C-alpha positions, 0 to 999 in steps of 0.5 A: 500500499503506497503512503498516505498524503497528510489529508489535512494538507489535502483539504486545505489545497482543496479549499486553496484550489476552490478560491483560485478558481473562482478569481480564474474563472471570473477573469475569463468571464469579465474579459480580463484574461483576454485583455491581459493576453492581448498586450502579453501577445502584443496582438488581440487575443480570443480564449478558445475553448475551457481550461485545461488541468494538468497535474501541476498546471492549468493551461488554456488555449487562445487565437490572437488575431493573427491566426496563431495559437498560444497556451497560458499556462498558470500553476494549478494552487493547491498542486503547487507549493506557493513558496517555490511557484515562482522558482518552478516556471522560472527554471522551466524557462530556462530548460526549454530555453537551453534546450531550443538552443543547444538542441533540435527537440521540438518544445514550445517556444515561450513568448512571455513569462513571469512570477506570480507578482508580474500577474495583474490578475492575481493567478500566480506565476504564468507563461505564455506558449506556442500551441504545438498542435498535435495528439497527447500521446498519454490520451492516445496510448493509455489503457482508457479501462483503467485510472492509470497512464498504463500503455494500452497491450494492443499497440503494435510493437512497430509504433512502440518502437518509432516512439522509442527510437525519437524519445533515444534521440532526445535522450543522447542531446540532451546527455551531450550536454556537460555541467560541472556541478550538481545543483538547479540549473544556472538561469542566464535568460530568466535571472532568477535567483535560484540557490545550489540545491534543486527544485526536484519533483521528489522533495516538492512531492513531500513538501506539498503533499506530506508537510516535510521540508526535506531540502536542508540547507539550499545553499549548500552542495554536493561534491560527488554523486555519492554524497547526493544519492546519500541525500536523496535517500535521507529525504525518505527517512525524514518524511517517515520520521516528520510526516504525522501519518507516515506510518499505519500503526506500530508494526509498520513504523519499525520497518519502515524505520529499518527499511529506509535506512538501510537504503540511506546506508546502501545508496554511496555504495551504487556509484558509477565511480567513472562518473562520481565527481562529474561530468553532471548532467540534465534531469527532468523527473517527469520526462517519459512518454506522456511529454509528447505531442505526436502528429496524428493517432496513425502518425507516431512522428514526434512534433513536441515535447512539452512539460519540463519541470522539476529539471535540474542538474544531477549525476549522469548515472540517473540520467542514462538509468533504464526508464521507468518510463516504459509502459508510460506508469511509474513502478513505484505505483501502487499498481506495482505492488509485490503480493507475496513476494510475486512481481506484478503482471505488469513486470514481464511487458516492462522487462521487454520493452527495455530490451527493445529501448536498448536496443534502438538506444544502441542503434541511435547512439552509433549512428551519431557523430560523438558517440563512438563509445556509446556512453549512454547505452553503456551506463543504461546497461551497466545501471540493469548489471548493478541494479541501480536503475531500481535504486535511481526509481526511489529515489527520485520520488517519495511516497515509497513503500517497501511493497513496490515493485523497484524495493523488490527488484533491489532486494533481490539483486543485493540479496536478503544477507546483504540487506539485513546487515544494512538495516540499523542495529537499534535496541528494543527500547530505541524502536519501541519508543520511535514507534510510540512517537509515531503512533501519537503522531498519527492520532494527532493527525486524525484528531485534527483531521476529523476537525476539518472535516467538521468545518468543511461540512460546515462550509458545504451548508453555508455555515461557514464561509471557505475564507474562515475556514482557510484561516483555521486551517493547519499552517505549513512550517516555510523556512525559504524566502519567496522572490518578489518582482516589480518588473512585469511579464518578462518576453523571452527573445525568439531563440507547456503545456502540462504533459497530463493537459490534454483532458479537459476540466469538468466543468465544477472546476473550471466554467466554460465560458457561457456561450462560446463566441462564434467565429470572428475575423481579425478586425471584429476580434480587434474591436472588441479588445479595444472597446475594453480600453476605449469603449468609444471606438466604432471602426478601425481604420487601419492595422500595422503590425509593428510600431515602436513609440518615442518621446522628444526630449527638450533638453537634449533635442533627440528622441528616445524610446517612450516605452511602448511597442506594439501593434498600431492601431487607427481607430474611428470612435463615435463623434463629438457633438458640440453645444453648436449642434456641429459634429466633429469627426474623431480618431485615434492611433492606439498601440496595444504595447506587447511590452507592458500592460501601459498602451498609448492612446493619442487623440488626433483632436488633441494634436495640434500638428501632425506630420512626417520626419524621415521614418517617423510620425510626429504629433504635436500634442496639445496640454491635455492628457498625453501618453501611455497608459493602463486603460488607455483612458487617462494620461499625464498632462503637459505638452508632449512629442511623440513619434511613431516608428513603423515597419516598412515593406514591400507594400509601403504600409509605413505611406499609408499608414502616415497619410491615413493619420494625417488625413483623420486628423486633418478632417478633425481638426478642420471641424475642431477650428470650425467650432472654436472660431464660431465660438470665439465670435460669440455665435453660441448661446451664451446662456448654454455655457455660462453658469458653467464658467461663471465662479463664485468669485467671478466678476459682473460681466464675465462670461463665455462669449468670446472665450476660446474654449480649452480641450478640456472643457469641450471634450471633458476627460477623454480617452488617452492623448 
């Protein structure tokens, strides 16, 4: 039987997930997610379908106005420890970037990413990646008659060989990259301050689901593979001792104590001396067949490799070990438990696929330059011959039990006598004391769980709010710093969705938009986004794919970047009806900023002069709002000169857009000048506005007649500059 999670934490995390999903669904329904996506992408975006839910991530597909498909991915609250959520995302960005730069493995391009502090929706750290079209291998390959990921038995060996051969090629490319120490990935792209000790799948799982911090001092490194293996084995001992419900009774407590201490004593002896002190290699703890995107159900070509979280630098012998994923399920899972000392039924399939994998691996390694010594396949064979493969499977994950298949195989490999000699020799009194302590901890866990279940019932009946219940929940110890950021979303230079994310979430977890949008063309989609910033937009006159804004500095008589860069829209707005009844046509230039949420909006009626100077369209702005703003409705007062540079192509788009802008400006300005002349000549009915002009201290005879109205008096607080 597998080691149980701390059920108290499970209840807390379920509540955290529900509160987070409420916020996420609200952002989807009210359009804030689409608006934010549009700023990240620099183009109007529309959500496409419901959310996709994986083990650790929640993904939302979106389509931008240029037809490209994207995946916005969040850590799932309740599945990822909040203290390490930022690190998880930053390290995966580094892994994806490194793979794109140094290999030909088809990983998705990361367009933008950010920490929790960078997310204006309050939904935690995120990544925006390209969407890879295809079939998720996990769902296509799995046996749908079970609730596991185990491979269907009707898949032909030819298809399995094709997958193994492609996967082996990816492994060989990753293995070619050398590192000089075990630990966290370097972070040259993100600049995230990672400690030396890595965030592994095992360490995170024990903390998140067992409530036990087994990191140790994260600034302390490892001098050798042997030292690292002993550290990993020690984590199981810490979990047994620290998790309140880690045992089911006094006998289990004594047995587990002996078993995991024996494992810790064994680990340093199962080291390949050639690689003990390096070079060290890339490891992704959860990388297997489930991470693959296939071209189609009848085409096993791998077109994408996704979900590369839990990546770090580790021992070469663990990177090139006989794999756990050959039947797409971990041999440490409950379905693999040995009963009456007999291996599980899956064992024969596993060993048959292992032989197939080793053959195609040798063949692929022989084909590749630089692998004449068959380094990778030799290490895989060593892991099988030495029994280290079983140790590696156990050390890579937490919540282990001695009934599992890897434990069974490891003990069988080293022999019963040697295994017994590895177990600590403790007197009966010491073992009894440990067992009594664990029984008391179990009673404490169960009592606290009962109280929390009562609170849950009160929440479900409406007697207690979810937030009130959260405030009563068991706190969890935290001893590592968090990293805040105020720099906004990170852009990845051109150089995952979850591998478990192909299944759509149930409606109770994440609401699908109530009325799916009918297909929209690009203009309609763009209008929808623009009206969130400027509700008065009536139509789009023209769109330029790339515009960069500059400010003119009086002090230096030169130009500097404004900060706004992205798609530019020339917009027609609802006209303004003046007090005289005159109609003032209104247009604007709007840059949807891909670099931040501060867009640039220029109302052409506020522009005193507009002309083309060299490669810039130059706007001289009146003494009202002029500049970038988050909502497109307000700005900073003061005279400004802004220049817009537009990308030019063979269609002379720069000249075309410049002509449209100057034409719209001239039309609006002529109407405005005519109105102002009428006001100056006293054509306006004074009574229509004189009371608004005269304050308490106004002199007799003051009136609006003959006074030139300012732009702000005429229009009030309008959109943008």
